VEXDREN-2710 file (C-alpha; in Angstrom, 1 decimal):
% VEXDREN-2710
k/r/px/py/pz
1/MET/259.4/-83.1/-138.4
2/ASN/258.3/-79.9/-140.1
3/PHE/259.7/-76.4/-139.1
4/GLU/257.9/-73.1/-139.9
5/LEU/259.3/-69.6/-139.4
6/THR/256.9/-66.8/-138.8
7/ILE/257.1/-63.0/-138.1
8/ALA/254.0/-63.4/-135.9
9/LYS/254.4/-63.0/-132.2
10/THR/254.6/-66.3/-130.3
11/GLU/251.3/-65.6/-128.4
12/ASP/249.5/-65.3/-131.7
13/VAL/250.7/-68.7/-133.0
14/GLN/248.4/-71.7/-132.6
15/ALA/250.0/-74.9/-131.2
16/ASP/249.4/-77.6/-128.7
17/LEU/252.3/-76.5/-126.5
18/GLU/254.6/-73.6/-125.9
19/LEU/258.3/-74.1/-125.3
20/ILE/260.1/-71.5/-123.3
21/PHE/263.9/-71.3/-122.6
22/VAL/264.9/-69.8/-119.3
23/ILE/268.3/-68.2/-119.9
24/ASP/270.9/-67.9/-117.1
25/SER/268.2/-68.8/-114.5
26/ASN/266.5/-65.5/-115.2
27/LEU/262.9/-66.2/-114.1
28/LYS/262.1/-62.4/-114.2
29/HIS/262.4/-62.2/-118.0
30/HIS/259.1/-61.3/-119.7
31/PHE/259.1/-64.6/-121.6
32/VAL/258.6/-66.4/-118.3
33/GLN/254.9/-66.3/-117.5
34/ASP/254.6/-68.8/-114.6
35/ARG/257.2/-67.6/-112.1
36/LYS/255.1/-68.6/-109.0
37/LEU/254.3/-72.1/-110.3
38/LEU/257.9/-72.6/-111.3
39/LYS/259.3/-71.6/-108.0
40/LYS/256.7/-73.9/-106.3
41/ALA/257.8/-76.8/-108.5
42/GLY/261.4/-76.2/-107.5
43/PHE/262.5/-75.3/-111.0
44/ARG/265.9/-73.5/-110.8
45/ALA/266.4/-73.3/-114.6
46/GLN/269.8/-75.0/-114.5
47/GLN/271.3/-76.2/-117.9
48/ASP/269.0/-78.8/-119.4
49/GLU/266.6/-78.8/-116.5
50/VAL/262.9/-79.2/-117.6
51/CYS/259.7/-78.3/-116.0
52/PHE/256.4/-79.3/-117.8
53/LEU/253.3/-77.3/-116.7
54/VAL/250.7/-79.6/-118.2
55/GLU/247.8/-77.5/-117.1
56/LYS/249.3/-74.4/-118.8
57/ASP/250.4/-76.3/-121.9
58/ARG/253.9/-74.8/-121.4
59/LEU/257.3/-76.5/-121.2
60/TYR/260.2/-74.7/-119.6
61/VAL/263.9/-75.7/-120.1
62/GLY/266.9/-74.0/-118.6
63/ALA/270.0/-72.9/-120.5
64/ASP/273.1/-71.4/-119.0
65/SER/273.6/-68.8/-121.7
66/LEU/272.6/-67.9/-125.3
67/LYS/275.6/-69.7/-126.7
68/SER/274.9/-72.4/-129.3
69/SER/276.2/-75.2/-127.2
70/SER/273.8/-74.3/-124.4
71/LEU/270.8/-73.9/-126.5
72/ARG/271.4/-77.1/-128.5
73/THR/271.5/-79.4/-125.4
74/ALA/268.6/-77.6/-123.8
75/ALA/266.5/-78.0/-126.9
76/ALA/267.3/-81.7/-127.0
77/SER/266.3/-82.2/-123.4
78/ALA/263.0/-80.5/-124.0
79/LEU/262.2/-82.8/-127.0
80/LYS/263.2/-85.9/-125.1
81/THR/260.6/-84.9/-122.4
82/LEU/257.9/-85.0/-125.1
83/LEU/258.6/-88.5/-126.4
84/GLY/255.4/-90.5/-125.9
85/LYS/253.4/-87.4/-125.1
86/PRO/250.3/-86.6/-127.3
87/HIS/251.3/-83.1/-128.4
88/LYS/251.6/-82.8/-132.3
89/SER/252.8/-79.2/-132.5
90/ILE/254.8/-76.7/-130.4
91/LYS/255.7/-73.0/-130.7
92/VAL/258.8/-71.3/-129.6
93/SER/260.4/-67.9/-129.7
94/THR/263.8/-67.2/-131.1
95/TYR/266.8/-67.0/-128.9
96/THR/270.0/-65.6/-130.3
97/ASP/273.4/-64.3/-128.9
98/SER/273.3/-60.6/-130.0
99/GLY/271.3/-61.5/-133.1
100/CYS/273.6/-64.3/-134.3
101/THR/271.5/-66.8/-136.1
102/TYR/273.9/-69.6/-135.4
103/SER/272.1/-69.8/-132.1
104/LEU/268.8/-70.4/-134.0
105/ARG/270.6/-73.1/-136.0
106/ALA/271.7/-74.8/-132.8
107/MET/268.2/-74.8/-131.3
108/ILE/266.8/-76.5/-134.4
109/GLU/269.6/-79.0/-134.4
110/GLY/268.9/-79.8/-130.7
111/PHE/265.2/-80.3/-131.5
112/ILE/266.0/-82.9/-134.2
113/LEU/268.7/-84.6/-132.2
114/GLY/266.6/-84.8/-129.1
115/ALA/263.7/-86.3/-131.0
116/TYR/265.9/-89.2/-132.2
117/THR/265.1/-92.8/-131.3
118/PHE/266.4/-96.1/-132.6
119/GLU/263.7/-98.6/-132.2
120/SER/264.1/-100.8/-135.2
121/TYR/264.4/-104.0/-133.1
122/LYS/261.7/-103.2/-130.6
123/SER/258.3/-105.0/-130.8
124/LYS/256.6/-101.9/-129.2
125/LYS/257.8/-98.5/-130.5
126/ASN/257.6/-95.3/-128.5
127/GLU/257.5/-92.9/-131.5
128/SER/257.1/-89.2/-131.0
129/LYS/253.8/-87.7/-132.1
130/LEU/255.3/-84.3/-132.6
131/LYS/255.2/-83.3/-136.2
132/HIS/255.3/-79.5/-136.4
133/ILE/257.4/-76.8/-134.7
134/THR/256.6/-73.1/-135.4
135/VAL/259.4/-70.7/-134.6
136/SER/258.5/-67.1/-134.1
137/LEU/261.1/-64.5/-135.0
138/GLU/260.1/-62.6/-131.7
139/GLU/263.6/-62.6/-130.3
140/TYR/264.6/-63.0/-126.7
141/ASN/266.2/-59.5/-126.4
142/GLY/264.0/-57.8/-129.0
143/VAL/266.6/-58.0/-131.8
144/GLU/265.1/-57.8/-135.3
145/LEU/266.0/-60.8/-137.5
146/ASP/266.2/-61.2/-141.2
147/ILE/263.8/-64.0/-142.1
148/GLU/265.9/-65.1/-145.1
149/LYS/269.0/-65.5/-143.1
150/ALA/267.0/-67.3/-140.4
151/SER/265.6/-69.6/-143.0
152/LYS/269.0/-70.5/-144.3
153/GLN/270.2/-71.4/-140.8
154/VAL/267.1/-73.6/-140.2
155/HIS/267.9/-75.4/-143.5
156/TYR/271.5/-76.0/-142.5
157/ALA/270.4/-77.2/-139.1
158/GLN/268.0/-79.8/-140.6
159/VAL/270.8/-81.0/-143.0
160/ILE/273.4/-81.3/-140.2
161/ALA/271.1/-82.9/-137.6
162/ASP/269.6/-85.3/-140.2
163/ALA/273.1/-86.4/-141.2
164/THR/273.9/-86.9/-137.5
165/ASN/270.9/-89.2/-137.0
166/PHE/271.7/-91.0/-140.2
167/THR/275.2/-91.7/-138.7
168/ARG/273.5/-92.8/-135.4
169/ASP/271.3/-95.3/-137.3
170/ILE/274.4/-96.9/-138.9
171/VAL/276.3/-97.2/-135.6
172/ASN/273.2/-98.6/-133.7
173/THR/272.6/-101.3/-136.3
174/THR/273.6/-104.8/-135.2
175/PRO/276.7/-106.5/-136.6
176/GLU/274.5/-109.2/-138.2
177/ASP/272.7/-106.5/-140.2
178/CYS/275.6/-104.1/-140.9
179/TYR/278.8/-105.8/-142.1
180/PRO/281.3/-104.4/-144.6
181/ASP/279.2/-105.1/-147.8
182/VAL/276.1/-103.5/-146.2
183/MET/278.1/-100.5/-145.2
184/ALA/279.3/-100.2/-148.7
185/SER/275.7/-100.5/-150.0
186/ILE/274.5/-97.7/-147.6
187/ALA/277.3/-95.4/-149.0
188/GLU/276.3/-96.2/-152.6
189/GLY/272.6/-95.5/-151.8
190/MET/273.4/-92.3/-150.1
191/ALA/275.7/-91.2/-152.9
192/GLU/273.1/-91.8/-155.4
193/ASP/270.6/-89.7/-153.4
194/THR/273.0/-86.8/-152.9
195/GLY/275.0/-86.7/-156.1
196/LEU/278.3/-87.9/-154.6
197/THR/280.7/-90.1/-156.4
198/CYS/281.2/-93.5/-154.8
199/LYS/283.7/-96.1/-155.5
200/VAL/284.0/-99.4/-153.5
201/LEU/287.2/-101.4/-153.5
202/LYS/286.7/-105.2/-153.1
203/THR/289.3/-107.9/-152.3
204/LYS/291.0/-107.9/-155.7
205/GLU/291.3/-104.2/-155.8
206/LEU/292.6/-104.1/-152.2
207/LYS/295.3/-106.6/-153.1
208/LYS/296.3/-104.7/-156.1
209/GLU/296.5/-101.5/-153.9
210/LYS/298.7/-103.6/-151.5
211/MET/296.4/-102.9/-148.5
212/GLU/297.7/-106.0/-146.8
213/THR/297.2/-104.8/-143.2
214/LEU/293.5/-104.1/-143.8
215/LEU/293.0/-107.4/-145.5
216/ALA/294.8/-109.3/-142.6
217/VAL/292.4/-107.8/-140.1
218/GLY/289.4/-109.0/-142.0
219/ARG/290.5/-112.3/-143.4
220/ALA/289.0/-114.6/-140.6
221/SER/285.5/-113.1/-141.1
222/ARG/282.9/-114.6/-143.4
223/HIS/282.3/-111.0/-144.6
224/ARG/284.8/-109.7/-147.1
225/SER/286.4/-106.3/-146.3
226/ARG/285.7/-103.2/-148.4
227/VAL/287.2/-99.7/-148.7
228/ILE/284.6/-97.0/-149.6
229/HIS/285.7/-93.8/-151.4
230/LEU/283.2/-91.0/-151.5
231/THR/283.9/-87.7/-153.4
232/HIS/282.3/-84.3/-153.4
233/LYS/284.1/-82.2/-156.1
234/PRO/282.5/-78.9/-156.9
235/LYS/283.9/-76.5/-159.6
236/LYS/286.5/-74.0/-158.4
237/ALA/286.8/-75.7/-155.0
238/LYS/288.4/-73.4/-152.4
239/LEU/290.5/-76.2/-150.9
240/LYS/290.7/-80.0/-150.6
241/VAL/289.9/-82.1/-147.5
242/THR/290.3/-85.8/-146.9
243/LEU/288.6/-87.7/-144.2
244/VAL/289.5/-91.3/-143.2
245/GLY/287.2/-93.4/-140.9
246/LYS/287.6/-96.5/-139.0
247/GLY/284.8/-98.9/-140.0
248/LEU/285.1/-102.0/-137.8
249/THR/281.6/-103.3/-138.2
250/TYR/282.4/-105.7/-135.3
251/ASP/285.6/-106.1/-133.3
252/SER/285.9/-109.3/-131.3
253/GLY/289.5/-108.5/-130.6
254/GLY/290.7/-111.3/-132.9
255/LEU/292.9/-114.0/-131.5
256/SER/293.7/-111.5/-128.6
257/LEU/290.0/-112.0/-127.8
258/LYS/288.2/-109.4/-125.7
259/PRO/286.6/-110.4/-122.4
260/ALA/282.9/-110.9/-122.8
261/ASP/281.9/-107.6/-121.1
262/TYR/284.3/-105.6/-123.4
263/MET/282.9/-107.3/-126.5
264/VAL/279.4/-105.8/-125.9
265/THR/278.9/-102.5/-127.8
266/MET/281.6/-103.4/-130.3
267/LYS/279.1/-102.7/-133.0
268/SER/280.1/-99.1/-132.3
269/ASP/283.6/-99.7/-133.5
270/LYS/282.3/-98.5/-136.9
271/SER/281.5/-95.1/-135.5
272/GLY/284.4/-93.4/-137.2
273/GLY/283.5/-94.7/-140.6
274/SER/279.9/-94.0/-140.0
275/ALA/280.8/-90.4/-139.1
276/VAL/282.6/-90.0/-142.4
277/LEU/279.4/-91.2/-144.3
278/GLY/277.3/-88.7/-142.3
279/ILE/279.7/-85.9/-142.9
280/MET/279.8/-86.6/-146.7
281/LYS/276.0/-86.6/-146.7
282/ALA/275.9/-83.1/-145.1
283/VAL/278.7/-81.8/-147.3
284/ALA/276.8/-82.8/-150.5
285/GLU/273.4/-81.6/-149.3
286/MET/274.9/-78.2/-148.3
287/ASN/276.9/-78.1/-151.5
288/LEU/280.0/-76.8/-149.8
289/PRO/282.5/-75.1/-152.1
290/ILE/285.2/-77.5/-150.9
291/GLU/286.5/-80.7/-152.5
292/VAL/286.1/-83.5/-149.9
293/HIS/287.1/-87.1/-150.1
294/GLY/285.8/-89.6/-147.6
295/PHE/287.5/-92.9/-147.1
296/VAL/286.0/-95.8/-144.9
297/GLY/287.8/-99.0/-144.1
298/ALA/284.9/-101.4/-143.6
299/VAL/286.2/-104.5/-141.9
300/GLU/285.1/-107.2/-139.4
301/ASN/287.7/-108.5/-137.0
302/MET/286.9/-112.1/-136.0
303/ILE/288.6/-115.3/-134.9
304/GLY/289.1/-118.5/-137.0
305/GLY/291.7/-120.6/-138.6
306/ASP/292.7/-117.9/-141.0
307/ALA/292.9/-115.1/-138.4
308/TYR/296.1/-113.0/-138.3
309/LYS/298.2/-113.7/-135.2
310/PRO/300.4/-112.1/-132.7
311/ASP/304.1/-112.4/-134.0
312/ASP/302.9/-112.0/-137.7
313/VAL/304.8/-109.3/-139.6
314/LEU/302.6/-107.4/-142.0
315/VAL/303.6/-105.1/-144.8
316/ALA/301.6/-101.9/-145.2
317/LYS/300.8/-100.2/-148.5
318/ASN/303.8/-97.8/-148.1
319/GLY/306.2/-100.8/-147.6
320/LYS/306.5/-100.3/-143.8
321/THR/306.7/-103.6/-141.8
322/ILE/304.5/-104.0/-138.8
323/GLU/305.0/-106.7/-136.1
324/ILE/301.7/-107.7/-134.5
325/ARG/301.7/-108.0/-130.7
326/ASN/298.0/-107.7/-130.1
327/THR/295.3/-108.4/-132.7
328/ASP/292.9/-106.1/-130.8
329/ALA/295.0/-103.2/-132.0
330/GLU/293.3/-103.6/-135.4
331/GLY/292.1/-100.1/-136.0
332/ARG/295.5/-98.5/-136.7
333/LEU/296.1/-101.4/-139.2
334/VAL/292.8/-100.6/-141.1
335/LEU/293.5/-96.8/-141.1
336/ALA/297.1/-97.3/-142.2
END
């Protein structure tokens, strides 16, 4: 999806569709052109409420306020409405809270997040035809905006939202297609693209590091465990931050087996680790002046003759002994 900023007024921009935010249910604002039709349609402009006036080529969406959180979800709701629709381009004015361009960033994030779909496994895909969004710097309350500052916020929004969707893709991938070694490969590929340093610890290195609790969780799986270490280290970093993510690519519960209904969705047990990968991607692409280390324990918790058991006593890297009472409490062992 391409974004274009323009100083031209919204009415002078050519597009298939105009998107209009109705703030705090204020249908009397001059941005709202179809008051009678909206009232007839029962549109009350509540948060994330959408009204599509097809004959007018205008899409209205409600937002409780000009705060970033309100605009982000409203923008996402508007884009979800357009999935499967034929419109290839839309135009929208700028909505800021007293000229704060963070609101603009939130709106762009909402557009990208709202347009997200995961259809890798579907035979028929419902892909969005929307390719271009033009944002006019004509502002809701008439505030003049600096186009360079606005452009910077649009760029940051794209980086953050793209990293979020990158994370979503990993989380949504099935356990048959995303196991520890695959997660490590995803990290290595992303690091190569963004300039991060990536080190992957395999079984021998994990044993050398005495990560026995992590190894115990993954030992019944046919997929060997991995620890992923990503590093962003700029010169003269202002501070150092470390992130640690739980990367259970699948969690059956182990010998303390989950009931069938609770086992569904356990591909999402890698969400914490996936979030670390996404954050590291954004950190690198924004080139933040902070040293950041991201660690992911990528493990699959399965059953088998080699599974760790309730009553086992494991020794963690720091020497602490841990008595196992339930093998479905595996996440804390991986993180420890």
